[in-house]
N, C-alpha and C positions, 0 to 999 in steps of 0.2 A: 298399683299392686293388684295381684290377682289371687283369688281363693280358688284352688283346684280341689273340688270335692269328688272323690271317686267312690263309687258304690259297686260292690260285688253283685254280679248278675248270675253267677255260677256258685256252686258250693265252695266253701273255703278250702277244701282239699285241692281243688283245681287252682286256686290262688297260691296255695303252698307250693305247688309244682312249678309255678313261674316266679316264686319269690326271689330267687337269686338273680335272674335276669332283670326283674323289676328293680331290685336294690342297686344293681349295677347302673341302671338307667337313672335312679334317684341320685346316686353318688355323682354321676356325670353332670346332672343338673346343678348340684352344688358346686362342682369344680368349674363349671362355666359361669357361675355367678347368677344363674337364673333363679335358683331356689334359695329361700330365706329360712324356712322352717317346715317341718313335716312330722307326721305321726299317724298312728292308727286311730280309727274311731273306736269308741267304747260304748256299747258292745262292738265286737269286731265285724263290722258290716262294710268296711272299706277304709279310706284314709283321707287326710287333708294335707295339702301342700300350699304354703304361701310362696308366691313367685313374683318376679318383676321382669319387665320387658315389654314388648308390644304384643298386642293380641295375636297377630299372625304368627309370630315366633312361638308364643305360648301354645297356641292350638296345634301347630306343626309338631312341637315337642311332645305334647300330650298324645297325639296320634301314634307316636313311635314307642310309647310305653308298652312293654310286652303284655301287661294286663289288658290294655285297650286293644292292641293288635290281636291278642289271643281270644278276645271276646269274653274275658273273665270279669271285666269291670267297665263301667261307663263313667264318663267325667261330666261334671257341670263346672263350667268356667265362669266365674263371677269377677268382674272388674270393680275395684273399690278405689274411690278417690279419697285417700286418707288425708284428713284435715287436722287431726289432733292425735297426739301420742303421749304416752308417759315418758318420763325422763329416760334417755338412753335409746329410745326407739325413733328418734327424729328422722332417721334415714328412710323410714317407711313412707314419709310424706312425698307425694308426687308433684 
């Protein structure tokens, strides 16, 4: 599993301008089975996505995010070897 942590490097007004293309990209990530969960950071400095797949696939997909391609946000991609979960989340184990 991967934690994709995006951080805005431009004002949120610029992120808002690209929000719809970004959300189309997020929705496509869910449709493909790549994304498991996502949401905004609080305070609103970026967002976090939980994803599955291999690192090359994840990094290529992240590079295509309109936020990343538009220079609005940068990503930190962290791989996590999940070894324990609460009931109902066993599918996160790799």
